[in-house]
N, C-alpha and C positions, 0 to 999 in steps of 0.2 A: 847368833847375837849380832845385832847391828851396833856399831860404835858411832855415836854422834858426838862430835868434838866442837866445842865453842872456843874460838881463839880470843885471847886477851892477855893481860898482864896481871899478876897477882898483887894484891895490896889495895887498901882503901883509897889511897890517893889516885888510883887509876879507875876506880869503879864506874865513873860516868863518862870516861873518855869514849870517843867514837870508835877507837881501836878495840874497845872492850865489848862491843855489841854482841859478839859471840858468847861471852860469859852471860850477858843479860838474857839471851835467848835460852841458854841452858836452864837458868833459874826459872824463867817463865814456864818452860815445858815441864820441869820437875813439879812445879806448884800445881799447874792445871791438871796434870795426869797422875798426881799422887805418888811420885817416886819416893823411894826410901831416902832417909837423910844422907847427905854427902859423907863419904869416908875418904881418908887419905889412901890413895892407891895410884900406881902407874905414874909416879912423879906429878901428881895432881889431885883433884877431887873428883871422885866417881860416885855416880848414883845409878842404881838399876831399877828398872820398872818395865811396864808393858804399855804399848800403844797399839791399838787395833790388833791385839793378839800377838804382836811381835815383841820379842825380848830386845830391849834397848839399854845400852850403857851410855849415860851422859857423862862426858869427860871435860873438865876444865884443867888444862895443863898448868902446873905451878912453876914451870921452867922459864917463864918470860917468853915473849912472842918468838924470838929468833931461835929458840930451841924446842918449840912445841912438838915437833915431829918425834922427839925422844919419847914423850908420853904416849903419843899415838901408836908408835911402833911397839912399845911395851904392852899396851892393852891388846893390840892385834895378835901378838905372839901368845899371850896368856889365853885368849879365847880361840886361838887357831883360826882367826878370821882372815878373809881375803881383802884385797884393796877395794873391791866392790861393796864390801860391807861397811865402809867408812863414809860418813858424811861430815864435812867440815863447814861450820857456820862462821862467816867472816865479814868484816867491813870491806866495802868496795867503793873506791874513789870514782870509778867510771859509771856509776849508776846514780840517778837523782836520789836525794835523801828519802829514805824509807821505802824505796822500790825494792822488791824482793824477786830474785831470779835464781833458778837452779840450773846448773850444767854439770856435766861429767867431763873430767879431764881438762885439757888446755894448759896454758902457761900459768905462771905465778904472778905476772904483772907487777913484779917488784915487791910483792907482799912477803915479808920475812917469815911469817907463820906458815904460809903456803909453801914457800921454798923449803923450809925445814921439814915440813910434812912430806913433801915429795922426795927429799933426800933420804928419809927414813923408811918410807913405805912404797915409793914409786908412784906411778900414775897409771890409770885414771881413777881418782876417787871423786865422789860426788861433792859438789860445793853448793852451799846455799849462800848466795852473794847478797849482802845487805847494803843497800846504797847509803853512802854518807855524803855524796856530792863532792865535786872538786872545788877547791877554793878559788880557782881561776888562774893561778900562777904557780909554777913548780916550787918557787921559793917559799910559798906559804903552806905547802902540803904537810910538812912535819907538824907545824903548830895546829893545823886543822885536825889531822888524824889524832894527835895526842892531846887535843883540847876536849873539854867537857861539852856535852850537849847543852845548848842554851835553854834557859827557862821557857822561852817561847816554843821550843821543840818538844817539850816533855809530853804534851797530850798526843802528838803524832807518834812519838817513840812508844808510849804506852799502848796506843792502838795497834801499832805494828807488832809489838811483842805479843800482845794478846791474840792477834790474828794468826801469827805463826804457830803459837801454842795450840790454839783451837783447831787448826787445820793440819796438825802434825800427823794425824792418822793417814793422810794421803802420802806423805813422805815415807812413813813406815811401810805402806803397801806398795811403794815404788811408782806411784802415779804422780810424777813431778808436774805435768801440765795442770792437773786438777788442783794440786796444792797451790801453784802460782796463781791460778785463776781465782780460787776461793779466797786466798789472802788478799789479792787486789780488790775483790768485791767487798770484803769486810772493811777494808780501809776507805772505801767510798761512802760508806753509810754515814 
C-alpha cells in the first residue's frame, strides 16, 4: 500500500488557500482515478483505490497542518508501511507558481506539515512540491501562504491539478522524472 498524503487545513474557510493545495491534489486524483468515497480514518479523510495496478491510500489529515504527521504515522502503522511508501503533496514557496517537482528526503524548509510528518515517521519520504511562489518579502509570507488563490490563477490551478492527476500513474510506478516531465508538458499545452 502506498500512502499519498495531501497537506492542508480542514474547514471550508481554508479550501482555496495556497497552503491547501495538497488537499486539492488528493481530490483531483480521487476523482480522475475513481477512488472510493472518503471515510473518516487515521485522524483525517482516507480514500482507497488503484493507480497503474498499485494500491494507493489518499489521506487528508484533519489535524491541521502543524500536526499532520500524527495522521500519517497512524496510517503507516495500520498498513505496516515503510517511510519509502509515503508521498506527501505540499505547497512550496521556493518554486514558481504551479511548478511541480518531486524529491525524496531533505529538510522541511520551515513547512510545519513537513516538520510534523518528519517527527512522526522520519525521513526520507517522497515529496511532491507544488510551487506557490514567494511573495518577495518574508513579512508577507504568512498572508501569501494562507491567502486564497486569485481568480486570475484559477485556470492555471485547474490545469496543474488535472495534469498531476492525469500523470499520477508515473508516481505510482516510481518514475518521478517521467511524472515531472509529463506534468510540465501538459501545462504547456
